[in-house]
N, C-alpha and C positions, 0 to 999 in steps of 0.2 A: 444339142451339139456338145461334144466333149473335146476340149483342147488339151492335148497331151504335152504341150511344151510352151510354158509361159516363163519368162526369165525375170524374177524380181531383182532389182538392183539395190545395192547397199548404199543408200544415199548419205547416211551418216555413220561412218565407221564406229563411232563411240556407242551407237545403239547396239551394234553387234558385240563390241568389246565388253559390254555389260554382262554378257553370257560366258565370257572367258574366265576361267578360274583365276583368282588373284595372283597366284604364283607365276602365271604365264602372261598376264595381261600387259605388263610392262614391255615384254619382248615384242608382242604383236603391235602395240602402240608405236614402238620405236621404228617399226618398218614403214610407217606412213600409211597412206590410203590403200596400198596393195596388201597390207596385213601379212606380208611375207610370202604371198603367192608368187609363183614364177611369172615373168613377163614375156611378151612376144618380142622376137628379134626384128619384127617388121610391124607396121601398123596399117590400119585401114586408111585409104587415101583421103577420105572425107569425114565419115562418121560411122561408128558402129550402130547408130540408132536411126530410126526414121526421123527425118527432119521435121515432119509435120506434127510430131508429138513431143518435140524437145521442150523441156521445162526450164525455166529460169533458175539457175543456180543449183539445180539437182538433175540427175539423169532421169529419163522417163522410166516408168514402172518402179519408182523408188518408194511408193507407198500404196496401200490398198485402194485408196480413193482414186488414184490415177488408173490402176488396172480396171477398177469397176467402171470408171467413166469412159475410158478409151477402148475397152475390149469387151468386158462381160455384158454390160447393158446394151450397147449398140448391136451386138451380134445375137443377143438372146441366149447366151451360153448357159448350159445346164451346169457344167463342171469345168474348171480349169486346173491343170496340174502345174505347180510351181517347181521348176528345176533351177538349182543354183546356177548362176551365170559364171562370173569369174571364180566363184567358190568351188566349182567342180574341179578346179586345178589343185585341190588339196592333195590329190593322189600323186601329184608330181613334185611335191615339196621334198627336199632331201631329208628332212627330219620326220620320221613317222610319228614321233611324239607330238610335235607341233601340229601335224596334220590331223591326228586323232582329236586333239583339243578343239581345233577350229571346226572340224566336221560336227562334233557334238554341239558346239555353240551355235552353229548355223542352223541345225535342226531345231534347237530350242527357240531361236529367233523366229524361224518360220512358224513354229507352233503358236507362240504367244503374240507376235506382231501381225501375223497374216491370217492364219487359220481361225484364230479366235475372233477375228474382225469381219470375216466374210464367209458365210456358210457354203458358198459355191466353190470355194477353193479347196484343193487338196495339195499334197506336197510329196516331194521325193526325199528319201533318206540319203543324205550325204555320208560317205564313209571313206576311210583312208585305205585305198586298195594296196598301197605299198606295204601294209601290215595286215594281211588277211584275217588274222585272229582278232585283232582289235576291230577291224571292220565288221566281222561277224558279231562281236559283242555289241557294237553300236546299232547294228541292224535289229538285233533282238530287243534291245532297250527301246528304240524309237518305235518299233512296230507295235508296241502295246497301245499306241494311239492310232486308231484305225483311219484317221485322216491322212496318214502317210500311206501312199498307194503303190509306190515302187521304190526300188533301190537304184541309186544313180551312180554310174561309173563314167569316167572320163575316156573319150576316144583315144587321147594320147596315153600311152602306157609303156612301161619298160619291156613287157612281153605281151603277146596276144592272150586274151582272157581264158582260152581253153587250157592253158598251162596248169598243171596240178597245183601249183602254189596258190592259185586263186580259188580253188575249190571251196574252202570254208565260206567264202562270200556267197557263192551260189547255193551252198547247203543251207546257210542261214536264211536266205531269201525263200527258198523252197519250203523250209520248215515253217516259216511265218506266212506262207501263202501269198508271197509277193513276187511280181515279175521283176526282172532286172532290166533297167534301161541303160543303154550305152549311148552317150551323147558325144558327138564329135567335138573336138577342141583340144588344144594343148599339144598337138603333135609337134615334136621337136623342142618342147619346152621342159625346163626342169630335168627330171630323170627320164623323160619320155624319149623313145626312139624318134628319128626324124620322119617327116611325112614322105610318102612315096618310097621308091627303092633306090634312089640315086643320090642320097645325101640331102643336106638342108636346102631349102628354097630361098629365093631372094625377095620375091614380091608377094603381097597379100593375094593377088589374083592367082598365083601358083598354088598357094596353100588352099584357097577356097575351091580350086578345081581338083587338086590332088589329095591334099591331106585329109579332108573330111571323108571322101569316098574311100581312099586307100585304107585308112584305119578301120572303117566299118567293114570292108571286105575281109580284112585280116582277122578281126575278131569273129566274124561270122564263120569263116572257114575253120578257124582254130576251134571254136566251140563244137562244130560238127565233127571234125576229125578226131578230137580228143574224147569224143563220146560223152560229153557233158550231159546231154539229154537222155542218154541211156542210163547214166548214173542217177539222174534226177528226173524221172519221167513226168513229174508234175510241173517242172520249171518252164516258164515262158520268158522270152527275152524280147524287148522292144528296142530297135535300132533307130536312133533319132538323128536327123539332119545329115545323113550321109548320102542322100540322093537315091534314085531308084532305077535309072535307065541302065545301069551296069548289071542289075540283078539277074536278068535272064542269062546273060553271057557267062557270069561267074558260076551260076548254078549248073548250066549245061557243061561247062568246062570241068567243074568238080565231079559231076556225075560220070563224065567220060573217064576221068582219071581214077575214080573209085572202081569202075569196072575192071580197069587194068591193074590197079595197085591195092585192091581191097585186102590182100594178105597183110599189108602193113598196118591196117586198122581193123582187125578181125571183129572187134566189138561193134563195128558199124555194119549191121546186117541189112539195112535198107538203103536205098539211094539217098544221098545227102539232101537232095531237093525234097524228098518226101518227109524227112525229119524236119527240115526247115518249115515246110508248110504247116506242120503240126505245132511247132514250138516257137517260131520267130515271127514277129510283127515289125512293120516298118512305118515310120512317120511319113505323112504326105509331103512334108516340107524338108528339102526343096524338091518339088516335082519339076523336073527339067523342062524348059521351054523347047519346043520342037520345030519352030518356024512353019507351023501349019500341018505338022505330021503327027498330031496327037493320036489319030486312029492307029497308027503303027505302034506308038509307044504303049497304048492301052492293050493292044493285041498281044504284045510281047509280055507285058506285066501279067496279063490274064493267064499266060502259059506257065507262070511260076506262082500262081495262087491268088492273084488279085481278083476281086476286091476283098477277099476274106482276110488278107494279111495286112491291110492298110488301116492306119489310125490317123485321124486329122491332127495336125500340129500347126500352130500359127507362127511360132518363133517370135512372138511379141516380146520386146519392142524393137527388135533388130532391123537393120536396113533392108534385109531381104524377107521381111515379114510377109506371110501369106494371108491376105484378107479372107475371112471365112466366106463372105459373099462371093468373092471371086472364085474360090475353090469350089463352092457349091455349083457355080455355073460351068466350071471347066470339067469336072468329073462327069463321066457318063451317068445319065439319070439313074440307071439301075444299080450303080455303085454307091450312090450318095448316102443312103441310110446306113449301110454297113461302114463306110469309111468315116462318116461324120459322127456316128453315135454307137452303133451296135457292136462293132468289134472292140472298141475301148470299154464299153460296158461289160462285155464278156471277159475281157482281159483283167479288169480291176475288180469286178464282182461287187460284193456287198460294201466294200470300203468306200464306194462312191456315194452311198447313202441315197440312191435313186429308188423310186418306186419299183416294185418287182416287174411291172410291165413296161418300165421306162427303158 
């Protein structure tokens, strides 16, 4: 089993600050535990984390031992990919210079504190998307360590990622043979556009319903319409934590509009849904609950590429974590091997360090 989305927590900010250059360390320390990352205008009504794994004085998943004990060992996980949690918001900081420094430090912190301590772990390369050239430089630097298996971008963004300004990020990823993962979060924070299409939301339940799905849809449609995959034919993108039930509708809608409006995007010579099948993968978390209509959901997802485009993600240790055993039972039996292992193994390739027949 391969888990594409595990969130390590910064239990001790001083631990991360040790990787910040001396000239900037004082500024980050002065910002307190947030380290200068933008904050939410609303908060979760109870807890961001599963209550059954809360640790005294430290958040869950704040060290390798906790992840090993709570997730890797009980599930028999082959590989787990670490994606920065609050740290993904570096791309929403007003200062691109502070963002670049924090991203670099976070990558080094993961390398030394996590990857060196547990051979089953791999990690995402954090980068400052608001400065695409600096992001590309960091991607090329960090990618020299093959335990980094994808580039991580924040769902919250100033503009959708198909925009030409972001192309250096995707070029660097493709050059290094890395997929780009876009993880929801941060919509409406810092320099990011608000979630949905009608302005800022009031409640967490609104963001969790709209923000995560809407940003994922926007980036997907943008990448397809701007011809990012035509420019970079080896590029793969993994969309994490944006849901799945909307996917058939948005693909059918985009295909219909492409037939009528293809003169506006002449570089897009195939149906967008065909390009997405080839280049885009989706995390299983959160797989919407259907009140007993899973057969309908799976039939619709199959129409747009499932199970070949699904990769398992637990979202550990968050409150809406998907237990691997539960997901194993919920997915159709014939989907399980692909969604839980094979698709991610193909996506990440040799960087996972798995046996050739694994």
